[in-house]
N, C-alpha and C positions, 0 to 999 in steps of 0.2 A: 769168443762169446760176445754177442751183441749187447750193447748197453740198453737197459730199459728205462724209460723216463719215469721219474718219481712224481708223486702227486704235486710236489712243489715246482716241477719243471726242471729239476736238476737231475743229473745222472746218478744212478745208484752207486754206492760205495763198494758194492761187491766186485765190480770189475777192477777195482784198484788193489785187490788182494795180491795180484801178481807182482805188484811193485815192492812188496815186503818179502824179505827173505831172512834166513838165519844169519847170513853174513852181514845184512844191514842192521840187524838188532844188536850186533856187537856183543857186549857182555851182559845182556838181559837174562835174568834167571827165571825159574819157574814161579817163584813167589811174586815177581812183578807182573807176570801174566795173570795169575789168579786174582791179583788185586784189581782187575778190570771191573769197574762198577756195573757194566752191562754184560755180566758173565753169561746170562741166558740169551743174550741177543748179540751174536757175533758181529753181525753187520753194523749194529750201532756202535760196538766197541771200536771197530776200525774207524768209523766216522768221528768218534769222540777223540781218538788219538790223532789229532790233526797236526800236532807238533812232535818233533823228535823227542823221545824220552831222554832223561838225563843219563849220561853214561857214567856208571859207577860199578865198582866191583864189590863183592861181599866183603864186609868188614871182618877183619880178623882180630879177635879179642886178644889183647896182650895182658889182660888182667883176669883175675879169677872172677867167677860169677858172683860171688858175694861182694865184690868190690865195685860193681857197676852202679852208676847213678844216671839220673835223667840228662845230665849235661853231656854224658858220653854219646847220647843219640841226637844231640842238638844239630850236628852237621847233616845227619840223614833227614831229620824232620824239616830242616830248612830247604833241603834240595827237593823234597816231594810236596811241600806245602801248597805251591801253586796248583799242581796237578790234582791234589786231593780236594782242594776247594772247588775246582772245576768239576770234579767228579760228583761232589755233593749237590752242586747246582743242577747238574744234568739229571740226577736221580730225582730230585724234588720236582723238577719240571715234568719228568716222565710220569710221576705219580699223579700230578694234577691233570695231565692230558688223559690219563686212563679214567680218572673220575669224571672229567667232562664228557668223555666218550660214553660212559654209562648213562649220565644224565641227559645227554642229547642224542638219544636213539632216534634215528630217522633223519637227522640233519645231514648225514653223509649223502643220502640220496638227493637231498635238496641241493647240496654242493655239486653233485654230479650233474643235476639238471642245469645248473648255472654254467658248467664247463662245456657240456655237450650241447650243440644246437638243438632247439626244440623240434626241428624238422624230423629228426630220427625217432622222436617219441610219439608221433601222431599215430592214431589207430589205423588209418588207411595208408600207412607208409608202404610203398611198393616200388622197387627200383624199375620194374618193367613199365611203370607208368612214365610216359615221356616227360611230363612236367616235373615229376618228382626226380627223375634221373638227371635232368638238366640242372635242377636246383642242388642236388647232392654231389654231382660230379661235373663241375664247371671247368673242364680242362680242354686244352687245344693241341697240346703236343705231349711228347713222351715224358719230358722232364716234369711237367705239371702233373702228369698221371702218377709219377713216382711220388711226388710230394703228397698228392691226394691220398695214395695208398698208405703212406706213413701217417698221415693225419687220421685216417679211419682206424688204423691199428692203434694209434694213440687213444682215440675215443673208446675203442673196445677195452683197452687196458684200464682206462679210468673207470668204466662201468663195472668191470669185473672186480677191480680193487675195492670199490665202494660196496658192492654186493657182498663180497667176502667179509668186509668190516661189519656190515649190518648183521650178517648171519652170526658172526662171532659174538656180537653184543647181545643177541637174543638167545643164544644157546643155553645159558644158565637158567633162564626162566622156563624154557621148554622142559629141560630135564627135571627141574624142581616140580613143575606141574605134573609130570609123569609120575614122580615118586608119591605125590599127594594122592593121585588117583589109585595107586596100588594100595596105599594105607586105607583109603576109604572102602575099597572092595573087601579088605580083610575085616573091617569093623562091621560091614553089612552082613557078612556070613556069620559072625559071632552073634549079632542081634537076632537073626532068624533062629538060631539054635536056642537062644534064651526064650523066645516066644513059644517055640514048640514045647519046651519044658513046662512053662506056666500053664498052657492049655491042659496039659495032662494033669497037673496038680488041681486045677479048678474042677475038672471032671470028677476026680475022686472025692473032693469035698462036697460037691452037689449031691452025689449019690449017697453019701453017708450021713449028712446033717440037715440039708435044706428041705427035702421033700416032706418030712413030717411036720415041720413048722409051717410050711405053706398051706397044708390042708387045714390046720387050725385057723389060720388067718382067713381063709375062704369061708369057713363056717361062721366066723364072727361078722364078716361083711354081709352075709345073707341075713343074719339077725338084724343088723342095723338097717338094711334096706326095707325089711318088713315093718320096722317101727316108723321109718320115714313115710312109708306108704300109708300107714294108719293116720299119721299127722296130716298128710296131704288130703286124705279123704275128709277129715274133720274141717280142714281149711276150705275145701271146696264147698262144703255145706254152709259154712258161715258166710262165704263170699256170695253164694246164691241168695241167701237170706238178705244180705246187705243190698244187693242189686234190686231186689223186689221192694225193699223199704225205700230205696233211693228214688225209684220211679214214682211211688206214691207221694213222697214229699215234694218232688219237683212238680208233679201235677197239681198239688194243692198249694203251691207257692210258699212252702215252708222252707225258706232258703237257709236258715240257721241250722236246722237239723240235717238238711241235705248236705251242707258243707261239712258237718261233723263226720257223716258217713264217707264223704269224698276224701276227707283227711285220712281215715283209716285205710280206705282202698288205695289211696296214693302211697301211703306208707308201705303197703304190701307190694305195690308195683315197683317202688324204688328199691325194695329188697330183693332177695333171691328165692323167696318162698314160693312164688308163682311161676318161676322160670321152668320151662319145659312142659307146662300143662297146656295141651292143645285146646282144651275146652275154654280156656280164658285168653285165647289169642286176641279176641276183640274187646277185652276188658278195658284197656287203655282208651280205646275209641269211645266206649260207653261213658267212661269218666269224663273225657273231653267234651262229649256231647252234653252231658249233664252240667258241666261247668259253664258251657256256652249258654245253655238254657237259663241257668241261674243268673249269669251275667246279664242276659237280655231282660229277665224279669226285674232285676235290681236297677238296671239302667233305665228301663221304661218308667219304673216307679219314681226314680230320682228326677227324671225329666218332668214327669207330671207334677211332682211336688215343687220343683224349682221354677218352672216356667208356666205350665198350662193351668195351674190352679190359682193364678194371681187375681182372678175375677175379671170383671168387665170394665176396668177403669178406663181403657182406651175409648170405649164407646161413650162413656160418661163425659170424658174430656171433649170428644168431638161434638157431642150434643150441645155442650155449653158453648163451644166455639161457633157452632152453626146459629145458635140463638143470640150470638153477639154479646155473650156475657162478659163481664170484666175478667180479663186474664192478666195476672200479675207477671211482670217480667223479672222480678228479683228472686223468684224461687220460694216465696213465703208459702204459697198454697201447696207446695210439694210436701209439706209436713203431714198432710192428710194421708199420704201414701205409706208412711212409716207404720210398722206394726207396733201395737202396744206390748206391754211386758208379757201378758198372758198369751197373746198370739205368738210372740217370739219364742216362749217356752214350748208351746205346742208344736211350733214349726221345727224347733231343734229336736224335740223328742221324736218327731216323725222322720227326720233325716238320720237320726242316730243309728238305727238298725241297718238302714240302707248303706250308710257309710262303712259300718263295721263289716258287712258282708262284702262290699267292694274292696275293702282293705285286705280281707283274707284271701281273695282271689287275685290281688294285685292289679285289679282292673280300674281302681279309682282314677289314676292319672289318665287312662284312656277315656273313661266316661267323662271326665272333666274336659278333655279335648273335644269330645262330641258335644258336650253341653256348651262349650264355647262357640262351636260352629252353629249350633241350634239357636243360641241366644243372639248371635250376630244376625243370623237370617231372620229371626223373629223381630229384631230391632229394625232391620231394613224394611220388612213387610209392614210393620206398624207405621213407619214414616211414609211409605208409599201409599198406604191406605188413607192416612190423614190428608196427604196432598190431593189424592183423587177425590175425596169426599168434600173437602173444603174449597177447592178451586171453583166449582160451579157457583157456590154461594158468594165467594169473595169477588169473582169476576163480575157478578151481577150488581155489585154495589155502585151507587152513583159516584161519578168522578168529581174530584175537587177541581176548582177553577184553575189553580196554579199547577196542577199535576197533569194537565192534558197532554203536555209534550212528552210525558213519560210513557204513555200508552202506545203500544205498537200492535198493529193488526196485520195479519197476512194479507197479501195482495188479492187473493181469491175471495176474501170476505166470507168464506165458509167456515168449516170446522177448524179450530186452532189446534196446533200441537201442544203437548204439555209445556214445552219450553216457551212457546209463544204465549200461552196463557199466563205463565209465571211472569213473563216480561210485560204483559198487559196489565198486571196488577198495579194499583197505586202503592205508594210507599206505606200508607197506613194499613192497607189490606195485606201487603206482604209481611208487615210486622205482626199482624194478627195470625197469619199462617205460621210464622216462626214461633210465636208464643204458644200456639197449640202444639206444635212439634216439640217445643221445649218441655212442656208438661208431660207429654207422652214419653219422651226419652227419659225424663227424670223418674217417671213411674217404673219404667223397665229397669233403670239403673239402680233404683232404691231396692227393688226386689232382688236384683243380682248381688247387690252389696250385702243384703241380708243373708243370702245363700253363702256368700264368701265368709261372712262372720260366723255363721253356723259351722262351716267346715273347720275354720280356724279354732273355734271353741272345742270341737270334737278332737282335733289333732293336738292341741296344746294346753287347754285349760280345763281338763276334767279332773283335777285334783279333788279328792273327796267324793266324787260322783260314784254311783253304784256300778257304772259301766266302765270305770277307769281301767280296771284290770283287763277287761275284755278288749278294750280299745288298744291297750299297750301290747297285748298278745297278738291282736290282729295286725298291728303295724309291724311287729317283728316277723310274723309269718308272711305277710305280704312282701316285706323287704327281701326275705330269703327266696320267696317264689320269683320275685322280679330278678334277683341275681341269677337264679337257676335258669330262668328264661333267656337271659342275656348270654349265659354260658352255652346254652344249647342252640344259639343262633336263631332264636325265634321260630321254633318248629310249629308251624300252623297256629292254631288257636290254643294249643295245649299249654298249660302252665304246670310243669312238674313240681309237685309239692315235695320238697326235699326233707321236710321234717314235719311231724305232727304238731298240733297245738300244744299238747302236753310237753313234748320235748323242747319246744320253743320257749315255753314258760320257764323250764329249768335253765335254759341257756341265759334267759334274761335275768334270772335270779342270781347269776354269778357274774357280777360286773368286773371282776378282776381281769378278765380277758378283753376288756374293751379297748385296750391300747393297741391291739392288732388292727392293721389296716382293713382286714376283711372280717373283723369280728362282728357278731350280731348287733352290738351297740352301734358301730359305725354304719352298718347296713341300714339299721332303723333310722338313724339320723339322715342318711342320704335319701331314703325312701320318703320320709316325712318332708324333707326339703323339696323333693320332686312333686309331691302332692300339693304343698303350699304354693309352689311356683305355678303349677297348672291352674290352681284355684284363682290366683291373682291374674293370670293371663286371660282367663275368661272375662273378667270385668274390664281388663285393658282392651281386649278385642271388641267388646260391646261399645266402649267409649270411642274407640277408633272408628267403628262403623258409623256411630252417630255423628262423629266429626266429619267423616267422609261425606255422608248424606247432606249435612248442613253446608259443608263447603261446596258441594255440587249445586245446591240451591242458590248460594251466593254467586257461584260461577256463571249460572244461566243469566243472571242480571248484571254481569260484570261491566257491560257497556253502559248500563243505565245509572249505576250508583255514582260514578264520578260527576254526573250532571245534576245530581239532586241538590236541593237546598241543604244547608248545614244541619238544621234540626231534623230533616228527614233522614239524612245520612247518619246522624248521631243516634237516631232511634234504632236503626239497623246495627250500627256499630256497638251501641251499648247492650242490646239484647244478645248480640253475639259474644261480647265480652262476659256477660252474665252466664251465658250457656257454657262457655269455655271454663270459667272459674268453677261452676257447679259440677260439671262432668269431671274436671281434673281433681276436684276434691273427693269425689266418689271413687274414681278410678285410681287415683294416686300416681298418675303419670301425665307428663305434659303433652298437650296435643299440638305437636309441631306442625302438622299438615294444615289444620284449620287456622292456627295462628299465622302461618305463612300466607294462607289465602286472605285472611282479614288484613294482614299487614300490606299485602299486595294491593288490595282494593283501596285501603286507606291511602297508600302512596299514589295510586291512580287518581283518587279524588283530589289529593293535593296537587298533583301534576296538572290535572285538567283545570282546576280552579286557578292555578298559577298561569297556565297558558291563556285562559280567558282574560285574566287581569293584564297579562302582557299585551294581549291584543287590544284590550280596552285602553290602557294607558298609552299605547302607540297611537291609537286613533285620537285620543284626547289631545295628545301633544301635537299631532299633525293639524288639528283644528283649533288649537289654542291661538288666541289673538293677543295674549299678554296684556290683558286689561285687568285692572284691580277689581276684586269682587269683595262683597261683604262676607263675613264669617259667621255662619249659624252657631248657636250655642252647643250643638252636638259635637262639633269639631273642637270647640274649646274644652268640652268635657273629655274628649279623647286625649288631648294634650295634658290635661290635668291628671288623668289617670296614669299617664306615663311617668309623671314626677311624684306620684303618690306611692311611696315605698311600701306602706302597709297593704295597699290594694294589690301591689305586685306580688308580695310574699303570699298573701292569702289565695291568690289565683281564683277569684270568684267566677264560677262557671255561669252564674246568672247574667252577669254583665257581659261576659264573652258571647253567650248565646243571644243576648239582646242585640249586641252590635252586629253579629253575623246574620241574624234573622233579617234585619233591615237590609243588609248588604245583598244577601242572596235573593231577596224578593225584588230587588231593583236592578237586576242584571240586564233587563231588556229596555231600559230607559235610554234617553239621549246621552251621548258621551260628552257633549259640550256643557251640560248643566252641572251645577254643584250639588243640588238636592234633587232626588228622584221623585217622580210624580205618581208612581204606581201605588194604589191603595193597599193597606194591610189586609191580608187574607184572614178572615174569621169565619169561614164557611165550614169548618170541620165539625161534623155532627157527633163523632164518637171519640172519646179520649182513649186512644189505643194504648198509650203508655205514658209513663211519667215525664219522659223527655219532651214528647209532643205537647202535653198540657203546659209544661213550663214555658215552652217556646211561644205558645199562643198568648200566655199572660204577658210575656216580655214584649211581644209585638203590640199588644194593646197599650202597654206602658209607653212605648216609643212612638205611638201614633201622633201625639201632640208635637213632638220634635220634628217629625216628618212633615206634618201639616204646616208648621211654622216655616220650614225651609222651602216650601213650595213657592212662597211669595217672593223669594230671592230672584227668581228668573223673570217673573212677570213684571216687576217694577223695582229696579234697584234703588230708585230715589226714595221710595216709601219703605224705609227700613223699620221693621218691628222691634219690639223690645227684646226679641230672642236672637238678634243678630248684631254683630259689632263690625267695625271697620278693620280691625287688626286682630291678630291671633297672638295671645300671650303665651310665652314659653320661657320658663325660668326667669320671670321678671322682665323680659324683653318683648317688645311688640314687633310683629312682622306683618307687612302687607302681603296679601296672598292673591294668587290667581287661581283660576279654575283647576288647572292640572295639579297644582300643589295640594289643594284640598282633597282632590280625588286620590292622589298618592297617599295622603295621610289616612284617608278612609281605608285604603287597601292595606296599609301597614297595620292598622288596627285589626283588620280581618285576619291578617297573618298571625298576629299575636293571639287572637281568639283560637285559631286553628292550633297554634302551639300549645295553648292551655288544654284544649279539648282532646287533642291527639298527641299526648306526650310521647308515645312511641315513635312518632315521626318528627320529633322536634328538630333533629339534625337536618331532615329534608326541608322543613319549613325555613330554617335558618339559611340554608343554601339558596332557597327561592327568594328570600328577602334580599340577600346580597345581590342576586341576579337582577331583581327589579330595580334596586337602588343604582346599580351600575348602568342599567339601560336608561333610566330616567336622567342620570347625570350626562351620559354620552349623547342622548338624543336632544336634551336641552342645549347642550353646547353646540350641536350641529344646527339647531334651529335659530338660536339667538346669536351666538358668536360667529357661527358659520353662515348666518343669514339664510338658512334654509326655510325659515317661516315665510319669506317673501314668495317662495314658489308653492309651498303646500297650504299656507293659510291665507294667501292673498294680501299680505301686508305690502304697502308701498315702500317702506323702508324700516330699518331697525333703529329706533330712536333711543335716546338716553333714558326715556321713561321705560321702554321695554327692557333695557339692560338693567335698570335699577330694580324692576320687579323680579327679573330673573335672578338677580343677586339676592334679593330677599328670600325667594323660594329656596335657592341653594343654601343660603345661610341657615334658614329654618331647619332644613333636612340635616345639615351638618350639626346643628345644635341638639337634635333629638336622637342622633345616632348612638351616643353613649347610653342614654336611657333605654333605647330600643335594644341595644346589645345586652344590657343587664336583664331585661325582662325575658328575652328569648333564651338566654343562656341558663335560665333556671332549670330547664328540662334537658339540657344537652349533657351527654355523658362527659365525665371529666377528661378521659383520654383524648377526646376530640376538640376540647375547648381551645387548646393552644393554637391549633391550625385555624380554627374559625376566628379566633381573636385577631390573628394576623390579617385575615381576609377583611374583617370589619375595619381594622386600622388602615388598610390600603384604600378601602372605599371612602372612609372619612378624609384621608389625605387627598384623594381625587376631588372630593367636594370642596375642600379648602383651596386647592389649586385652581379649580374652576371659578370660585368666587374671586380669587385674586386676579385671574385673567379677565374677568368682567370689569373689575376696577381698573385694571391696566388698559382695557379697551376704552373706557370712559376718558381716561387721561389722554389716550391716543387720539380720540375724537377731538378733544379740545386742542390738542397740538396741531392736528390737521387744519382745524378752522383758523388757528392763529397763522399758520403758514399761508393759507389762502389769502388772508387779509394782508399779510406782509408782502405778498407778490404784487399787490396793487398800491403799495405805499409809495414807490417812486413817482407815479403819476400824480398822486396827491401832493407830494412835496414840490413838484414843479409849479403847482398853482399857488404855493405859499410865497413865491417870489413876486407875485403880482401885487398891486396896491391892496392894502388891507380893506376888507369889507366891513360893513357895519356890524355884522353878526359875530359876537365874541364866542360862539360855541366851538367846542373841539371839532376836529375833523371827522369826516364820515368813518375813517378807519378806527379812530378811538371809540366813537359812539357805537358802531356795529360790534366791535370786539367786546366792549364792556356789557353790551346788551346780551350777547350770547353767553357770556360768563355768568351774568346774573340769572339768565333763564336756567342754565345748568345747575346753578346753586339752588334755585327754588325747587327744581324737580328732585334733585338728590336729597335736599334737606327734608322734603315732605315724605320721601320714600325710604331712604337709607338711614341707618343708625348714625349718630353723631360721630362716633369714632371712625366709621368708614368714610363719612363725608370729609372729615379732617384729613384722613390719609390720602384721599384722592386729590383734594385741593392743595395739599402740601406739595405734591408732585406738579400740579398745574402752576402753582406760584413759582416754583423753581424754573419751569420751562418758560413762563412769561418773562421772568427776569432775564434769563440768558438770551432768549431769542430776540426780545424787543430791544434790549440794550445793544446787542450786536447789530441789529438792523439800523437803529438810530445812529450808532457810531459810524456807520458807513455812509450816512447821508451828508451831502455837501450843502451846508447852511451858510449863506453869505449875507443875506439882508436882515435887517432888524425885525421886519414883520415875519420873516420865516422863523427866526428864533422865538418870537412870541408865540407863534402857532405851535412850534415844537414844545415850548414850555407848557402850553395849555394841554396838549395831548399827553405829555408825560405825567403831569399832575393828575389829569383825569384818570389815566390808566392806573396810577399808583393808588388813587383813592379807591378804585374798584378792587385792586389787589389787597389793600389793607382791610377791606370789608369782608373778604372771603374767610370762611372758618379755617382755623389753623391751630395746631398744638403749640405754636411759637417755639419750635425746637431750637432756634438760634439764640434764645434768651435775650433778645433785643428789646429795648423800650418801645420801638416802633414795630407794630404788628407786620409780619410778613416782609420784613426788610430784606433787600437783596441788591443784585447788581444794577437794577434800574435806579434805585436810590443813589447808588454811587455815581452813576452816569449823570443824574440830575445835579448832584453836588459838584461834579467836575465841570459841567457846562455852565451852570448858573449860580454857583457859589453855595457855601454851606447854609446861608440863610434861606435860600430858595429850597434847599433840600429839607 
């Protein structure tokens, strides 16, 4: 018998059975064979018995059965213990393998696929195919063919073995399922028999008991149907009568009665009483049409009462404006538009039934939205009409002499567009137009505010009024109607009334359910809030429309307003501010758009004025000759106001406007003059507003100061009593030049803009910092950098020029703290710290500039000394010649002391004593060091040379001791130094 390969590759143990025989077993008994742990598997038993069993013979008992103990079997147990333990291990292992085989059904086939090449499992495997045959049978001789056949036989055995194993694992499940199917078939047969029996029982019961009872039920149903038919007929009659009455009431505009009938009909439609009646299939459409008609009637009447019955106030205002009547800008005349108490009561009583009707149909929010659109359109139309009617009148007004530059005309010279006409208006005419529009807008807004208050009175403040209950019921009904409309997703114009007025009143009378989120109480609150919101939005929208139109008018002239004089721009700015304040007070909401427009134009005004001043100060500096000028009293007044703390805190706008009026009227004058020559304008014929009138009075008050300053340019020698040589600031006098006075005037104008335009205080402060930086930088370029020699035609930059520049820089440095204090009154606190650092840097730059000028003066004197010292050796050579009769010091000493004296006179007349002392303290130190070093290097051999040296040293020391000094060395001799030591060393202590 051939050996078959096992799954593990080893030969099966069946073939080894021939090796065992009875002779080999020796003395083995039957009991030892039966003790084989694999009794059901003979093959495994022989495989387990891999070692020879112990050879023993049956024990013969020498003792009686009752005398046996466990120790008698000890030798037997010891001999089989090893085999028994091996038997237990193999049995446990076999049990585990069986369990794993059941749990791993299908893994045998996977193992089979791993052992047999995948080629044999392909769907298209066919040995007749040449490629497949060569891949499956790669043999070349007979021996390889035999090996291949054995390999194929082995693959076949492996597949068969694993298939048999998989089938054995699945056999239990198959037979179990088959048994369950047989049990199910038996149960189905039993169920069918039970059903057949029940059917027979039901047939018997139906025949004996149910038929008679069913006949009674059918007769009762017929009676009920007849009664329902009678009720339906009565209902049809009442509905027909209600429809006829509804048509009559709608035709006669009796909205309250019509709404009562609609409530009843809607109650029927919401119930089931009319369901199935073909004759009333269009009843809901009729109700919807009636509701729409009532809403149209109520809406039209509400619009007529709220907007169209306000009278002809617009025409009256326009007639007054055309007649050039006085128009107040502060809104005082608007009080005539307000209704008196009786008119207010009548107006509210007129609106009350309309509002109640619209509340019952839940149309009040919609009507208020329509009212908002209509009010906005009416506001825009009124403004447009006012502009169209007033423009021809205002354009025809005579132009003011100083406003000719503002008027712009189209190139074709023909008809002007509306924007061109607006731009061609003078400032006064434009303010007149704005004032008329202001009154018209206020008239409309006051009427709208009265409507708003009337609706709020009806909705919230009817306690104790005869209609309080009706309003409360209408609000509740309208809230429920609005809720039902939202739930029905807005079906057309129909508003399904979910409850009648009577049932709504009952619901309102039971407030215990108000805690529910969808209770009638909460619905009423939400509906009331919706009405009040739409009511407020109408006035808000009207204010926004007025703001938009006003902003549009300002925007048309956006390019002109920055170029206006201050009083002209302030008249427009002030009336706009009054308009914003008045409309915001009525509307209750900030006008961000118009505020932004006004802020933008004010910023453009500041920017333009700043650019014009930057251009002017640049031109003035380029033409500055750095010659001292007299100071008119108006500039002294400006400085005095800077140091007057009470005037700073009060912020008097009269003084500011006075200063700015003169400034803006003088923009076209010569840049090199200190005082302007343009006469004050007094040709205004009509006082348009309070600001213009105030400005004219201020101009007349300033005319004397302007006239007195005109003489400054014509003849500087003939100084009047209104001009001084210096400018007093903080108890210190400063000599000024033209550019310094003009800068002071400009700073005063910036202060005025800061007071009059507080919203732009931050911008003004930035501009002041910028112009101060520019003035300091440009002055440094022109004087220290000698740029004035190219742009102003100066031949040289003298010490006089430097001293005057130092005075101007010192003056600006002195007023910067006061200037900062004034400007920062209007600056917001969060921005002050940054601006303070900016001002501190500017002040530091001015201080550094002043110190550099003083250093430059010292450097000039040092350079002059070095020039004289370079010629000293030639002078010393002449000292060795016979002494002349002239006992004067040498030319070196005389020239040097002359130049020092000249510098002292110039600086002492111009600079402050402290600055002069600081400068000459450095000059003295330089003279001592440089001259003593130069004299020490000289070779003096003759007595006459020593005498000449002595005369020069004493002459120079006399000049040095006469120079102003703070005597910092605490010596008894003024300005004592190295030259004194040289004199004492050469000529003795007595000579020193």
